[in-house]
N, C-alpha and C positions, 0 to 999 in steps of 0.2 A: 817112430811115427813123425817126430819133429824133423828128423833128417830127410824123410821122404817129402814132407811138406816144403822143406827148404829147397829141395831139388825142383819141385813143381814151380815154386815161386821164381827160381832162377831161370827155368825154362820159359816162363811167361815173360819175364823181363827181357830175355834174349830175343823172343819173338818181336816184342815191341821195339827193340833196338833196330830191327830191320825195316820198320815202317818207313816208307819213303815214296815209292811209286804211287801209293794210295793218296798221300797228301798232295802229290802233284796232280793226280786225277781230280781231287776235290777242288783245288783252286783253279784248275783248267776248266772244269765243268761249270763253275759259277761265273758266268760272264755277264755283260750288261743286259743281255736279253733275258736271262734268268731273273736278274734283279728287278727288271721292269715287270715281268710276269707276276712275281711275288708282290710287288708294290701295287699293281693294278688290282690283284685279287684282294689284297688287304683294304684298298680304298673302296672297292665296290661291295665286298661281302664281309668285311671285318675279319674275324678269326674263324668263320664258318668253314673255310676250306683248308684249315691246317692239316686235316687228315689226308688231303690230296698231295701235300708236300711229302708226307711220310710214305704214301703209296708210290709216288714218283721216284723218290730216293731208293725205295726197296726194289722197284723194277729195274732201275739202272744198275743197282748192285748185282742183280741176277745176271744181267747182260755182261757186266764187267767181270764178274766171277767166271762166267762161261768162257770169255776170251782168255783169261789167265789160266783156267783149267785146261783148255785146249792146248795151249802152248806147253805147259808143264807136263801134260800127259803124253804129248806126241813129239815135242821138240820142234814143232813147226810153227811158224808165225801164222797169224790169222789169214794173211794174204795167200800163203801156201795152202792153207785149208780151203779157202774159197776157190783157188785154182783147181784143186782136186775135184770140185763140184762141176767144173767146166770153165774153160778160158773166159767165156763171156761174163761169168760171175765176178771174177777179179777185175776184168776189164771194165765192167759197169762201175765198180767202186772207184777205180782209178780215174775214169772220166769225171766222176763226182769230185774227186780230190783235185783234179786240174781246174775244174770250174770253180769249186769251192775256194781254192786258194786264191784265184784271181779276184773273186768278189769279197771273200772274207778279209783279205788283206786290206782292202779299202774300208770295210765296215768296222773292223776292230780297231784300226788305227784312228779312225774318225771318232769312235767312242772314247778312246783314251784321250784324244786331243780335246774333246769337248769338256771333259772333267778338268784336265790340267789348265785349259784356257780359262775356265771359271776361277781357278786358283791364281793363275798368273796370266792375265790378259795382255801380254806383251807381244804376242804373235797371233796371226789369224789361225783359225782352227786347222786349215789345210797345212799351215806351216808346222804346227805341233804334230799333225798326223805324219808328215814326212819324217820328222825327227824320230818319232816312235817306230816307224818302219825301219829306219836305219839302225836303231838300237836293237830291234829284233833280229836284223840281219847279222849284226856283230856278235850277239850272244849265240845265235844258231851256228855261225861260222867258226867261232873260236872257243866257245864256252865248254863244250863237252857235257855229257849227261850229269856227272857228279856236281859240277859247278851250277848247272841248270837246276838240279834238285835243291841245292842249298838256297838258291835265289827264291825258288818257289816256297820253300819252308819259311823263309823270312817273311814272305807276303802272307802266309797263313796267319802269322802273329799280327801283322799289320791289320788284316781284315777282322781278326777277332777283337782287337783293341777298338777299332773304329766302328764297324758295322754292328757287331754283337754288343759292344759297349754302349752304343747309342740306344739299342733296344732295352738294355738293362735299366737305363735311366727312366724309361716309360713303361716298365714291365707291367702287364695286366695282372688281375687277380687269378688265383689258381682256378677258380670257378669258370672264369671267362676262357681261360686256356683249355680246360678240360672240355668245355662245350664245343670247342673247335675240333676236337678229336673224334667227335661222333660223325660217322660218314653220312652225309646228306648233300643234296644239291639244291640251293635256293633257286627260285624262279629266275630263269634267264641266265643261269650259270653253266649250262651244259658245255658249250664250246670252250668257255674259259677254264672250266675244270679239267677238260681233256688237255687243253694247252698247258695248264700248270703241271699236270702229271707228266706231260711230254717234256716240258722245259726244264724241270728240276734236274740239275746235273748235266744237262745237254746230252748229246749223243756223239758228236763229232770226235770227242777225245777218247771214247771207249776203245776203238781199235788200236790206239797208240799204246795201250797198257802192256801188250805183250812185248813191245820193243823196249819199254822202260824196265820191265822186270828182267828182260834179257840183259840189259846193261848192268843190272845188279847181280848178274851171275846166278840167278835162280834157275836151277835145272832139275827136272825130275819130279815125280809125284810126291816125294817127301816134303817139297816146298808148298804143296797145296794148302795145308792148314795156315801157314804164314801168309800166303797170298790171300786167303779168305779174310783173315784178320785185317790185313792191309786194305782190302776192298771195303770192308765194313767201316773202318775208320774213315775212309774217303767219303762215303755217302752219309755217315752220321754228321760229319762236318758240313757237307753240302746242305743237309736238311736244316742244321742250326743256322746257317747263313740266311737261307730263305725264310725260316721262322722269324728271324730278327727283322727282316724287311717288312714282313706282313704285320708284325707287332707295331713297328714305327708308323706304317701306313694306316693301320687301324686307329691308332691314337690321334693322328693328325688329319687324316683325310676322310675317314669313314663317316658318311652322312653329311660331309661338307659340300658336296656337289662340285668338287674340283676335279677336272679331267686331267689324267696323267697318261702320257704315252711317249715311247721312245726314250733315248738317252737324255733328251732335253727334260723329260719328266723327272728324271733322277736329280738333275740340277735344281729343278723347282722344289722337289721334296727336301733337298738339303737346305734351301733358303727358308722354307716354311719351318723346318726343324730349328734353324738358327734364330728365327724370330722369338722362340721361347727360351732357348738356352744360350744364345749369343753367337758371335762371329766364330769363336774357336770351335763351337759345336758344328757349325756349317762346314768349316774346314775339315774337321775330322771325318764327317760323313762323306764329303767329296773325295778325300784321300782314300777312304774305303771303297768307294765306287770306282775310282781310278785304278786302285790295286786289283779289283776284280776284273776290270777290262784288260789291264796290262798283263796279268797272268794268263788270260785267255790268248792274248797275242803271243806271249813267249811260248806257250804250249803248242800253238799252231806252228810256230817257226821251228820248234824242235820235233814235234810228232809227225806232221804231214810229210816232211822230207824222207823220213824212214820208210813210209809206205810207198812213196814214189821210187825210192832206191830199191826196195824189195821187188817191186814190179819190174823194174829195168833188169835186175839180176835174174829174175825168173825168165824173162824173155831171152836173155843171153844163155842161160843154163837150163836145159830141158830136164835135168835131173831135179825134180821138185823136192826130193828129200835130202838134198846135199846140205852140208853145214856151211852156209855162206857168211861172209863177214859184211855186215851192214853197219857202216860207221859214218861219222860226220865228215870223214876225209874223202868219201866216195864222190867222184865227179857228178853223179846223178843227184846226190844229196845237195850239193852246192848249187847245181843248176836249178833245182826246184826252189831253193832259198831265194835265188835271184828272181825267179818267176813270181814268187810270193811277194817280193819287195817292190820291184820297179813297174811292171805292167799295171799292178793294182793302183799305183799312184794316179793313173789317168782317170780312174773313177772318182777321185777326189774333186775333180773339176767338172763333172757331169751332173746336171741337176735332175734329169729324168732318167729312170731306170731303162735299160735296154733289154732286148730279148734275152741276152746272155744271163742277166740277173734273174729273170723269171724262170729260165731253164734251171739255173743253179738252185733257186728256191724249191722248184719242183723235185729236184734230186734230193735236196735236204729233207724234204717231208717224208721221203721213202726210206730213209736210213734206219730208223728204229725197227720197222717191220722187217727190213732186209737183214738186219743183225739177228733178230729173233728167229727168222726162218732158217738162215744159214747155220746158226748155232744149234738149232734143233736137229738139223741134218747131220752136222759134224759130230756132235756129242752123243749121238745115238749110233754112230758108225763103228765098224770093226777096227778103224784106225786108233780108237781109244780103248785102252785096257778096260775090261769090264767093270772093275771097281771104281773107275773114274768117269764112267758114262753117266748120262742123265738118269735120275730116278723119276718116279711118277710125278712127284711134286714139281721138279724142274720142268718137265714137259708140260704140265698143266699151266704153270706160270708163263712159260714161253708162248704157249698157245693163246693165253689171255692177252699177252702183249701184242701178238700178231693181230688179234681181233680188234683190240682198242686202237692200235696205231695204223692199221690199214684203213679204218674208218676215218681217223684223223688225217691221214695222208691224202685220202680222197677229197676231203673237205678243203685241205690246204691247196691241193693242185687245182681244184675247181675255182677257188678264190683267186689263185695266182693268175690263171688264164681267163 
């Protein structure tokens, strides 16, 4: 009996030793936008929307697990799967990737620059933004996945020490925390609740996951249990980060009538926090915010080029089931890196959003329902071995995601235009 238990323990430890892509997804998904959403929710409604963080993290887990299961069960990347549904499906997503890269490159570098400028005001924000873009280019060009994963794992530690550590200093009572886990929507919180559910963990990084587990040499259905554990770790960590921000906002902003919005609001939050705990505390929180933004930057500079490279190779090779080499050395990968870096810099000097930005936002609002719809189609198809297809629970959850986020996408598109 003891020998059998020892084997089980070793097996579990072995699974944990493979955890990596999930941690990358966790820190990739927690960007400045997610932190702002959690901060505003905490400031406006205290801890009453903690349940929405859990729901949002769970729904993103379902989508991420679906992307990983599709790849391991079929050997095809998610882009290959989309192409099998019709060329326009993969084409739609690549149009989003091209627009998203142009806009996101400016947005994420600006967020990083804002936090680092608050720490080291020796350069203008645009100057720091350009430096961050060039660092992202270098890491994407020369780093390789294994080095990229180690960098991201380091930042998980940094974010835990800074963001989660800050929340521990002002941790609420168990009763207050438990009260926030009861699902309810306070008056005027409908759109914010949907936004929080949508924002936790982001959506842009989910399709990257199949390329990251591919780089780890995970192949075949036998890896699905490990992949599920990996994904679960990702979204537990994501939920913890968002919990931490809501707790800090609750303790310092709830009922204070202070309006917080955008990345500038995060800097304001750090300053308010520092008024109670001192300058070092302000620095720690700002470092945590910068780490969240910087890991989002690095993930985009590593993940988006894989998708573009995959698309280019699909155009060249009509055999959609072929085993293609998608690597950082591919000219298409490096061409997209350059696109992500230099054209985006032009947006750093433009004050008013242009039509391209609005179109990009509209595309972004549709990504979650797009993922849910296509995963439902793919994971119920004959391309997937029966034992790895969706069960009733998976289909119901994906259906709920489609309903929730189609409504949210419609609202976002309406507000955008």
